[in-house]
VOLO-555709 format. One record per atom (N, C-alpha, C, CB): residue number from 0; residue in one letter; atom name; y, z, x. Coordinates in Angstrom, 2 decimals. Atoms other than C-alpha are relative to their C-alpha. Glycine has a CB too. Layout:
# residues N
NODE   nr  rest  atom        y        z        x
NODE  NUM     a    CA        Y        Z        X
...
END
This chain:
# residues 99
NODE   nr  rest  atom        y        z        x
NODE    0     m     N    -0.73    -0.79     0.20
NODE    0     m    CA   -24.05    20.95    24.30
NODE    0     m     C     0.61    -0.73    -0.86
NODE    0     m    CB     0.57     0.54     0.94
NODE    1     r     N    -1.05     1.08     0.28
NODE    1     r    CA   -21.86    18.22    23.26
NODE    1     r     C    -0.46    -0.19    -1.05
NODE    1     r    CB     0.21    -1.23     0.83
NODE    2     a     N     0.72     0.41     1.63
NODE    2     a    CA   -24.80    17.54    20.24
NODE    2     a     C     0.27     0.26    -0.88
NODE    2     a    CB    -1.01     0.25    -0.40
NODE    3     s     N    -0.39    -0.75     1.55
NODE    3     s    CA   -24.30    20.21    18.37
NODE    3     s     C     1.07     0.60     0.04
NODE    3     s    CB    -0.93     1.09    -0.57
NODE    4     f     N    -1.75    -0.47    -0.30
NODE    4     f    CA   -20.53    21.17    19.31
NODE    4     f     C     0.10    -1.59    -1.54
NODE    4     f    CB     1.08    -0.47     2.64
NODE    5     l     N    -0.66     1.06     0.94
NODE    5     l    CA   -20.01    17.51    16.70
NODE    5     l     C    -0.30     0.33    -1.47
NODE    5     l    CB    -0.55    -1.52     0.31
NODE    6     p     N     0.75    -0.13     1.67
NODE    6     p    CA   -22.34    18.34    13.42
NODE    6     p     C     1.03     1.44    -0.32
NODE    6     p    CB    -2.38     0.43    -0.07
NODE    7     a     N    -0.81    -1.27     0.33
NODE    7     a    CA   -20.51    22.06    13.56
NODE    7     a     C     1.25    -0.07    -0.03
NODE    7     a    CB    -0.19     0.99     0.80
NODE    8     a     N    -2.03     0.76     0.85
NODE    8     a    CA   -16.79    20.24    13.57
NODE    8     a     C    -0.56    -0.71    -1.43
NODE    8     a    CB     1.19    -2.03     1.38
NODE    9     a     N     0.02     0.40     0.73
NODE    9     a    CA   -18.16    18.24    11.07
NODE    9     a     C    -0.06     0.68    -1.40
NODE    9     a    CB    -0.59    -0.59     0.36
NODE   10     a     N     0.13    -1.19     1.14
NODE   10     a    CA   -19.31    21.29     8.79
NODE   10     a     C     1.34     0.25    -0.46
NODE   10     a    CB    -0.65     1.48     0.56
NODE   11     a     N    -0.91    -0.87     0.46
NODE   11     a    CA   -16.67    22.89     9.21
NODE   11     a     C     1.51    -0.67    -0.37
NODE   11     a    CB     0.08     1.07     1.07
NODE   12     a     N    -1.60     0.89     0.64
NODE   12     a    CA   -13.66    19.83     8.61
NODE   12     a     C    -0.81    -0.05    -1.66
NODE   12     a    CB     0.50    -2.33     1.02
NODE   13     l     N     0.72    -0.26     1.52
NODE   13     l    CA   -16.21    19.48     5.10
NODE   13     l     C     0.64     1.28    -0.85
NODE   13     l    CB    -1.76     0.38     0.24
NODE   14     l     N     0.32    -1.18     1.26
NODE   14     l    CA   -16.03    22.92     3.99
NODE   14     l     C     1.69     0.47     0.27
NODE   14     l    CB    -1.62     1.61     0.39
NODE   15     a     N    -1.43    -0.53     0.39
NODE   15     a    CA   -11.81    23.75     4.97
NODE   15     a     C     0.33    -0.99    -0.86
NODE   15     a    CB     1.12     0.20     1.17
NODE   16     g     N    -0.60     1.01     1.37
NODE   16     g    CA   -11.20    20.27     2.87
NODE   16     g     C    -0.64     0.16    -1.05
NODE   16     g    CB    -0.06    -1.54     0.11
NODE   17     g     N     0.78     0.10     1.27
NODE   17     g    CA   -13.73    20.67     0.05
NODE   17     g     C     0.80     0.37    -1.41
NODE   17     g    CB    -1.23     0.99     0.18
NODE   18     p     N    -1.08    -0.62     0.87
NODE   18     p    CA   -11.30    22.60    -2.01
NODE   18     p     C     1.30    -1.28    -0.49
NODE   18     p    CB     0.73     1.40     1.04
NODE   19     a     N    -1.54     0.51    -0.22
NODE   19     a    CA    -8.03    20.44    -0.95
NODE   19     a     C    -0.78    -1.56    -1.04
NODE   19     a    CB     0.78    -0.28     2.34
NODE   20     c     N     0.68     0.91    -0.04
NODE   20     c    CA   -10.30    17.27    -1.58
NODE   20     c     C    -0.45    -0.75    -1.62
NODE   20     c    CB    -1.03     0.54     0.84
NODE   21     a     N     0.64    -0.30     1.15
NODE   21     a    CA   -12.03    17.97    -5.15
NODE   21     a     C     1.27     0.18    -1.07
NODE   21     a    CB    -0.99     1.32     0.21
NODE   22     g     N    -1.13    -0.56     0.85
NODE   22     g    CA    -8.78    17.91    -7.16
NODE   22     g     C     0.95     0.85     0.02
NODE   22     g    CB    -0.31     0.34    -0.73
NODE   23     g     N    -0.73    -0.78    -0.15
NODE   23     g    CA    -6.32    20.20    -5.66
NODE   23     g     C     0.75    -0.35    -1.27
NODE   23     g    CB     0.57     0.01     1.28
NODE   24     s     N    -1.35    -0.41     1.76
NODE   24     s    CA    -3.59    21.43    -8.17
NODE   24     s     C     1.09    -0.32     0.70
NODE   24     s    CB     0.35     2.08    -0.86
NODE   25     d     N    -1.40     0.63    -0.36
NODE   25     d    CA    -0.75    20.38    -5.43
NODE   25     d     C    -0.18    -1.06    -0.16
NODE   25     d    CB     0.61     0.11     1.23
NODE   26     p     N    -0.19     1.51    -0.66
NODE   26     p    CA    -0.72    16.72    -5.43
NODE   26     p     C     1.15    -0.02     0.81
NODE   26     p    CB     0.18    -1.20    -1.06
NODE   27     k     N    -0.94    -0.15    -0.67
NODE   27     k    CA     1.14    15.19    -2.84
NODE   27     k     C     1.36    -0.66    -0.67
NODE   27     k    CB    -0.41    -0.45     1.22
NODE   28     p     N    -1.14     0.35     0.43
NODE   28     p    CA     5.03    14.01    -3.90
NODE   28     p     C    -0.10    -1.51     0.81
NODE   28     p    CB     1.26     1.13     0.35
NODE   29     a     N     0.08     0.95    -0.31
NODE   29     a    CA     4.88    10.20    -3.58
NODE   29     a     C     0.98    -0.38     1.39
NODE   29     a    CB     0.12    -0.59    -1.13
NODE   30     k     N    -1.99     0.14    -1.04
NODE   30     k    CA     7.40     9.36     0.04
NODE   30     k     C     0.76    -1.00    -0.78
NODE   30     k    CB     0.05    -0.90     2.13
NODE   31     t     N    -1.13     1.23    -0.09
NODE   31     t    CA    10.12     7.48    -0.97
NODE   31     t     C     0.57    -0.33     1.37
NODE   31     t    CB     1.30     0.36    -0.87
NODE   32     r     N    -0.20     1.17    -1.29
NODE   32     r    CA    10.96     4.66     1.31
NODE   32     r     C     1.55    -0.19    -0.04
NODE   32     r    CB    -0.91    -1.73    -0.28
NODE   33     t     N    -1.91    -0.07    -0.58
NODE   33     t    CA    14.19     4.71     3.13
NODE   33     t     C     0.88    -1.20     0.48
NODE   33     t    CB     0.17     0.93     1.45
NODE   34     v     N    -0.17     1.10     0.30
NODE   34     v    CA    16.07     1.61     2.87
NODE   34     v     C     1.75     0.41     1.67
NODE   34     v    CB     0.14    -0.38    -2.24
NODE   35     c     N    -1.59    -0.16    -0.67
NODE   35     c    CA    19.33     1.16     5.94
NODE   35     c     C     0.52    -0.81    -0.01
NODE   35     c    CB     0.30     0.33     1.18
NODE   36     r     N    -1.32     0.54     0.72
NODE   36     r    CA    22.09    -0.41     5.24
NODE   36     r     C     1.25    -0.22     1.59
NODE   36     r    CB     0.68     1.56    -1.51
NODE   37     a     N    -0.86    -0.18    -1.55
NODE   37     a    CA    24.60    -1.75     8.54
NODE   37     a     C     1.11    -0.22    -0.75
NODE   37     a    CB    -0.23    -1.15     1.52
NODE   38     q     N    -1.26    -0.07     0.28
NODE   38     q    CA    28.21    -1.04     7.13
NODE   38     q     C     1.17    -0.49     0.65
NODE   38     q    CB     0.13     0.98    -0.10
NODE   39     a     N    -1.27     0.22    -1.09
NODE   39     a    CA    31.41    -2.52     8.84
NODE   39     a     C     1.49     1.73    -0.45
NODE   39     a    CB     0.96    -2.35    -0.62
NODE   40     d     N    -0.60    -0.76    -0.46
NODE   40     d    CA    33.94    -0.32     9.91
NODE   40     d     C     1.25    -0.63    -0.29
NODE   40     d    CB    -0.38     0.34     1.20
NODE   41     t     N    -1.50     0.08     0.29
NODE   41     t    CA    37.62    -0.68     8.19
NODE   41     t     C     0.75    -0.20     1.51
NODE   41     t    CB     0.56     1.50    -0.84
NODE   42     t     N    -1.47    -0.30    -0.83
NODE   42     t    CA    39.35     0.64    11.54
NODE   42     t     C    -0.42    -1.09     1.35
NODE   42     t    CB     0.31     2.12     0.61
NODE   43     s     N     0.33     0.50    -0.97
NODE   43     s    CA    37.43    -1.77    13.73
NODE   43     s     C    -0.94    -1.24    -0.11
NODE   43     s    CB    -0.40     0.94     0.64
NODE   44     r     N     0.75     1.52     0.78
NODE   44     r    CA    36.30    -5.29    13.86
NODE   44     r     C    -1.43    -0.74     0.60
NODE   44     r    CB     1.23    -1.38     0.18
NODE   45     i     N     1.46     0.15    -0.52
NODE   45     i    CA    33.37    -4.67    16.04
NODE   45     i     C    -1.03     1.56     0.20
NODE   45     i    CB     0.22    -0.79     1.62
NODE   46     g     N     1.46    -1.17     0.47
NODE   46     g    CA    31.96    -1.24    14.74
NODE   46     g     C    -0.69    -0.16    -1.11
NODE   46     g    CB     0.34     1.50    -0.27
NODE   47     r     N     0.84     0.31     1.27
NODE   47     r    CA    29.22    -1.17    12.24
NODE   47     r     C    -0.38     1.50     0.42
NODE   47     r    CB    -1.31    -1.47    -0.14
NODE   48     t     N     0.35    -0.99    -0.21
NODE   48     t    CA    27.83     2.42    11.19
NODE   48     t     C    -1.70    -0.43    -0.94
NODE   48     t    CB     1.22     1.19    -0.45
NODE   49     r     N     0.89    -0.10     0.31
NODE   49     r    CA    24.10     2.63     9.96
NODE   49     r     C    -0.53     1.24    -0.92
NODE   49     r    CB    -0.39    -0.22     0.93
NODE   50     t     N     0.08    -0.82     1.11
NODE   50     t    CA    23.92     4.18     6.34
NODE   50     t     C    -1.81     0.14    -0.52
NODE   50     t    CB     1.09    -0.76    -1.21
NODE   51     c     N     1.43     0.17     0.56
NODE   51     c    CA    20.22     4.94     5.22
NODE   51     c     C    -0.13     1.14    -1.34
NODE   51     c    CB    -1.25     0.38     1.37
NODE   52     h     N     0.03    -0.43     1.23
NODE   52     h    CA    19.42     5.94     1.61
NODE   52     h     C    -1.36    -0.40    -0.93
NODE   52     h    CB     1.24    -0.51    -0.56
NODE   53     s     N     1.33     0.10     0.18
NODE   53     s    CA    16.28     5.97    -0.52
NODE   53     s     C     0.49    -1.43    -1.40
NODE   53     s    CB    -0.95     1.85    -0.49
NODE   54     k     N    -0.06     1.68     0.83
NODE   54     k    CA    16.07     2.30    -3.36
NODE   54     k     C     0.51     0.51    -0.81
NODE   54     k    CB    -1.28    -1.00    -0.56
NODE   55     e     N    -0.72    -0.30     1.30
NODE   55     e    CA    17.48     4.82    -6.00
NODE   55     e     C     1.67     0.53     0.32
NODE   55     e    CB    -0.95     1.28    -0.83
NODE   56     e     N    -1.23    -0.45    -0.38
NODE   56     e    CA    20.27     6.25    -4.04
NODE   56     e     C     0.81    -1.43    -0.06
NODE   56     e    CB    -0.04     0.81     1.49
NODE   57     w     N    -0.84     0.96    -0.14
NODE   57     w    CA    21.28     2.56    -3.15
NODE   57     w     C     0.47    -0.31    -1.22
NODE   57     w    CB    -0.47    -1.01     0.64
NODE   58     a     N    -0.24     0.55     1.76
NODE   58     a    CA    21.40     1.50    -6.86
NODE   58     a     C     1.02     0.57    -0.64
NODE   58     a    CB    -1.20     0.33    -1.06
NODE   59     q     N    -1.31    -0.59     0.67
NODE   59     q    CA    23.86     4.50    -7.63
NODE   59     q     C     1.06     0.03     0.67
NODE   59     q    CB    -0.07     1.25    -0.39
NODE   60     i     N    -1.77     0.50    -0.56
NODE   60     i    CA    26.24     3.62    -4.99
NODE   60     i     C    -0.09    -1.31    -0.32
NODE   60     i    CB     0.53     0.12     1.86
NODE   61     d     N    -0.51     0.94     0.80
NODE   61     d    CA    26.31     0.33    -5.97
NODE   61     d     C     0.36    -0.33    -1.22
NODE   61     d    CB    -0.43    -0.54     0.11
NODE   62     q     N    -0.42    -0.03     1.37
NODE   62     q    CA    26.51     0.76    -9.46
NODE   62     q     C     1.89     0.53    -0.34
NODE   62     q    CB    -1.20     1.15    -0.70
NODE   63     q     N    -2.03    -0.71     0.11
NODE   63     q    CA    30.12     3.00    -8.46
NODE   63     q     C     0.69    -1.03     1.14
NODE   63     q    CB     0.37     2.33     0.82
NODE   64     r     N    -1.12     0.99    -0.37
NODE   64     r    CA    30.94     0.39    -6.14
NODE   64     r     C     0.66    -1.12    -0.79
NODE   64     r    CB    -0.42    -0.60     0.97
NODE   65     l     N     0.13     0.84     1.31
NODE   65     l    CA    30.65    -1.79    -8.96
NODE   65     l     C     1.41     0.18    -1.46
NODE   65     l    CB    -1.69     0.60    -0.63
NODE   66     r     N    -1.37    -0.81     1.17
NODE   66     r    CA    32.81     0.44   -11.52
NODE   66     r     C     1.29    -0.17     0.68
NODE   66     r    CB    -0.13     1.98    -0.29
NODE   67     d     N    -1.40     0.07    -1.08
NODE   67     d    CA    35.37     1.15    -8.49
NODE   67     d     C     0.50    -1.65     0.28
NODE   67     d    CB    -0.51     0.76     1.79
NODE   68     t     N    -0.28     1.61     0.06
NODE   68     t    CA    35.84    -2.86    -8.37
NODE   68     t     C     0.45    -0.64    -1.20
NODE   68     t    CB    -1.18    -0.75     0.30
NODE   69     e     N    -0.58     0.06     1.42
NODE   69     e    CA    36.11    -3.40   -12.23
NODE   69     e     C     1.38     0.31    -0.19
NODE   69     e    CB    -0.68     0.89    -0.86
NODE   70     q     N    -0.26    -0.44     0.58
NODE   70     q    CA    38.14    -1.04   -12.51
NODE   70     q     C     1.67     0.10     0.57
NODE   70     q    CB    -0.93     0.85    -0.24
NODE   71     g     N    -1.22     0.87    -0.59
NODE   71     g    CA    40.70    -2.02    -9.87
NODE   71     g     C     0.82    -1.34    -0.59
NODE   71     g    CB    -0.51    -0.47     1.19
NODE   72     l     N    -0.76     1.30     0.80
NODE   72     l    CA    41.15    -5.45   -11.30
NODE   72     l     C     0.92     0.21    -0.92
NODE   72     l    CB    -0.87    -0.84    -0.75
NODE   73     e     N    -0.16    -0.24     1.36
NODE   73     e    CA    41.20    -4.23   -14.45
NODE   73     e     C     1.53     0.88     0.30
NODE   73     e    CB    -1.48     0.92    -0.80
NODE   74     s     N    -1.09    -1.01    -0.26
NODE   74     s    CA    44.46    -1.99   -12.89
NODE   74     s     C     0.91    -1.14     0.64
NODE   74     s    CB    -0.42     1.45     1.06
NODE   75     t     N    -1.07     1.15    -0.39
NODE   75     t    CA    46.27    -5.29   -11.19
NODE   75     t     C     0.17    -1.03    -1.41
NODE   75     t    CB    -0.68    -1.02     1.52
NODE   76     n     N    -0.41     1.30     1.06
NODE   76     n    CA    45.77    -7.69   -14.16
NODE   76     n     C     1.03     0.76    -0.84
NODE   76     n    CB    -1.44    -0.71    -1.12
NODE   77     h     N    -0.76    -0.18    -0.31
NODE   77     h    CA    47.56    -5.03   -15.83
NODE   77     h     C     1.32     0.08     0.67
NODE   77     h    CB    -0.35     0.12    -0.07
NODE   78     q     N    -0.81     0.00    -0.33
NODE   78     q    CA    50.01    -4.54   -13.73
NODE   78     q     C     0.83    -0.93     0.43
NODE   78     q    CB    -0.16     0.54     0.39
NODE   79     r     N    -0.49     1.86     0.16
NODE   79     r    CA    50.43    -8.58   -13.74
NODE   79     r     C     0.85    -0.15    -1.15
NODE   79     r    CB    -1.40    -1.23    -0.34
NODE   80     q     N    -0.55     0.51     0.93
NODE   80     q    CA    50.79    -8.28   -16.92
NODE   80     q     C     1.43     0.52    -0.57
NODE   80     q    CB    -0.91     0.01    -0.82
NODE   81     q     N    -1.86    -0.87     0.07
NODE   81     q    CA    54.24    -5.73   -16.97
NODE   81     q     C     0.77    -1.12     0.63
NODE   81     q    CB     0.37     1.82     1.23
NODE   82     l     N    -0.83     0.85    -0.77
NODE   82     l    CA    55.38    -8.09   -14.56
NODE   82     l     C     0.62    -1.07    -0.52
NODE   82     l    CB    -0.59    -0.44     0.93
NODE   83     d     N    -0.13     0.97     0.52
NODE   83     d    CA    55.46   -10.58   -16.24
NODE   83     d     C     0.79    -0.67    -1.28
NODE   83     d    CB    -0.88    -0.04     0.00
NODE   84     t     N    -0.42    -0.43     1.53
NODE   84     t    CA    56.55    -9.37   -19.24
NODE   84     t     C     1.61     0.54     0.28
NODE   84     t    CB    -1.19     1.45    -0.76
NODE   85     f     N    -1.18    -0.46    -0.40
NODE   85     f    CA    59.64    -8.16   -17.28
NODE   85     f     C     0.58    -1.18     0.07
NODE   85     f    CB     0.06     0.81     1.14
NODE   86     r     N     0.34     0.72    -0.73
NODE   86     r    CA    59.96   -11.10   -15.48
NODE   86     r     C     0.64    -1.03    -1.73
NODE   86     r    CB    -1.70     0.23     0.88
NODE   87     n     N    -0.46     0.52     1.39
NODE   87     n    CA    60.28   -12.85   -19.67
NODE   87     n     C     1.41     0.49    -0.81
NODE   87     n    CB    -1.13     0.36    -0.91
NODE   88     v     N    -1.09    -0.66     0.70
NODE   88     v    CA    62.88   -10.10   -20.49
NODE   88     v     C     0.96    -0.19     0.91
NODE   88     v    CB    -0.18     1.45    -0.41
NODE   89     v     N    -1.48    -0.25    -0.27
NODE   89     v    CA    65.26   -10.10   -17.91
NODE   89     v     C     0.48    -1.69     0.54
NODE   89     v    CB     0.24     1.46     1.39
NODE   90     g     N    -0.52     1.56    -0.47
NODE   90     g    CA    65.06   -13.90   -17.04
NODE   90     g     C    -0.21    -0.03     1.33
NODE   90     g    CB     1.60    -0.42    -0.26
NODE   91     e     N     0.47     0.38    -1.41
NODE   91     e    CA    64.15   -16.07   -14.13
NODE   91     e     C     1.74     0.63     1.36
NODE   91     e    CB    -0.38    -2.38    -0.15
NODE   92     g     N    -1.34    -0.45    -0.81
NODE   92     g    CA    67.60   -14.73   -12.57
NODE   92     g     C     0.10     1.30     1.00
NODE   92     g    CB     1.06     0.29    -1.07
NODE   93     g     N    -0.09    -1.81     0.00
NODE   93     g    CA    67.03   -10.84   -12.53
NODE   93     g     C     0.68     0.59    -0.22
NODE   93     g    CB    -0.08     0.69     0.81
NODE   94     v     N    -0.95    -0.59     0.75
NODE   94     v    CA    69.63   -10.44   -14.48
NODE   94     v     C     0.06     0.35    -2.00
NODE   94     v    CB     1.05    -0.93     0.49
NODE   95     l     N     0.31    -0.08     1.22
NODE   95     l    CA    69.33    -8.57   -17.84
NODE   95     l     C     1.38    -1.21    -1.18
NODE   95     l    CB    -0.01     1.88    -0.21
NODE   96     p     N    -1.23     0.74     0.57
NODE   96     p    CA    71.36   -11.02   -20.48
NODE   96     p     C     1.21     0.89    -1.12
NODE   96     p    CB    -0.74    -1.30    -0.88
NODE   97     r     N    -1.27    -0.65     0.69
NODE   97     r    CA    74.58    -9.71   -22.08
NODE   97     r     C    -0.09    -0.16    -1.61
NODE   97     r    CB     1.44    -0.77     0.56
NODE   98     a     N     0.01     0.15     1.43
NODE   98     a    CA    74.71    -9.00   -25.72
NODE   98     a     C     1.54    -0.20    -0.53
NODE   98     a    CB    -0.72     1.31    -0.66
END
């Protein structure tokens, strides 16, 4: 009984998979690899959160963080320039000169 079952199962598998193997119209999409990173929690010295995204999503997140950092640095530099200008106009004593 076992000998007759094996060829029948193989034939059924070939018949069922035949059209799909012969260049089916729906190719499977490529699997995207998930990359996980541990991120520190700013409210705790011990806590870390594990976050998983695809490589493309991580690239977008990294680019956005870089843009945010550059924008923050530009804002800080602008504020420092304004403060230096104010100090030059007011003087070191902190009092406006009398005209």
